[in-house]
N, C-alpha and C positions, 0 to 999 in steps of 0.2 A: 466530581463522582460523574453527574449529571450528565454532564457535557462530554466525558468520556462515552457512557452509554451510547449517546445520542452520535457521535464519531463512531462504536465499532457498528452501532446499526444500520449506519450510510455503507460501510466498509460490506458489511454482510451484504445487505440490499444489490448493491454495484455488483459486487463480485457472483453472487446469485444469479443476478441476471445477465449482465456482459459475458463471463467467462464460458457459460454455455452456447450461450447464442453462437460467439465467435467459434468453439471447436465444433458444433453440430451444422454451420451453414454449409445445405449443400453445394452450390454450385460457388465458387469460391472466383470474386474478380476484387477489381479494386476497390467495392465495395467491402469487403472481406479486409480489406487493407485499410481502409478508414475507420471499421468498428472497431479491430484489434487497435487503432490509434488512440480511439475514443476511451477502449478500455481501460489501456494504459494509464492515458489522461488522466481517467479519471480517479483509477487506484491512487497515482499519485499528488492528485489533489488533497486526497482525503489521508493519507500517510503526510502530506504537508501539514495541516490541519490537526492533527495527535500530535507531530511534535511541538508546532507552536501550543499548543492545550498547554503541555506536560510543561516544557519550558516558561511560559509564563507563568506556570504555578510553582516551579521552582525559584524564578525572581522576584517571584512575590509572596516568598520565604513559606506555602502553605505546604511545600514536600519539601523533604534535605536532599540533599547534590549529591549524596552516595549511588544514586541511584543515575547519573550521569553519563558515566563511561560507558556501564552494559547499554544506555538508550541511543546514545551516540554510536556504540559498536552496530549494536543492530541496526541505524538506520545508513550506515554506512555499505551496510551488506545488502541492503534492500536498494540503496542506490547503485551498486554495481546490476544487480539483476534488472532492475529498471533500464539503466544503460543499453545493458545486452538485450534485451525487450525490444526497444526503439530499435536497435542498429538490424534485431531479427525480421520484426515487421517492415520499416522500411525498406530493406534489401530485398523482401520478396514477397509482393501481394499477395501471396496464395498461403501469407503464415499465417497462423491465428496469435493471438496473446498466449505466452509461454505461462505455461503456470507455474514456474520457477517464480514467476513475480506474483501469484499469488501467494504461495509458499512464503516469500518474503516478506510479501508487504504482513501478511498472518503473524510471521516472527514478531517483524517490529511492533505491533500494537499490540500483541501479548507482552512483551518485553515492557511495555508503556504502563500496561495495565499491572501489570506486577509492582513495575518503580511507584505507581500512585498507591498501592497498597503497602507502600514501605515494606516488598518481599525482597529487594535485591543488596 
């Protein structure tokens, strides 16, 4: 549970800092593109860490397998948002990181939280 709280704190910090900066940057140049790619990459690393933590607990027998289908479905939806975000940002140097990525990451981590509590 402590590990999940630290992951959630990392997600909150990464998103609270990176998303507003990427959206409100006045002059959007290739620096904007790099900032957006960094935001997307950081979000992806945090989501993958949450998945790894969850699956480690399932494999270790600390959690039942009941929540695995919901977690993996949510992760799949996140992956679609992640890939779309990369296409948008890499194809347009003025594009900020899409909010849909943040929404998908938040939805995924919420699903993992409920799965770890046995609520799925």
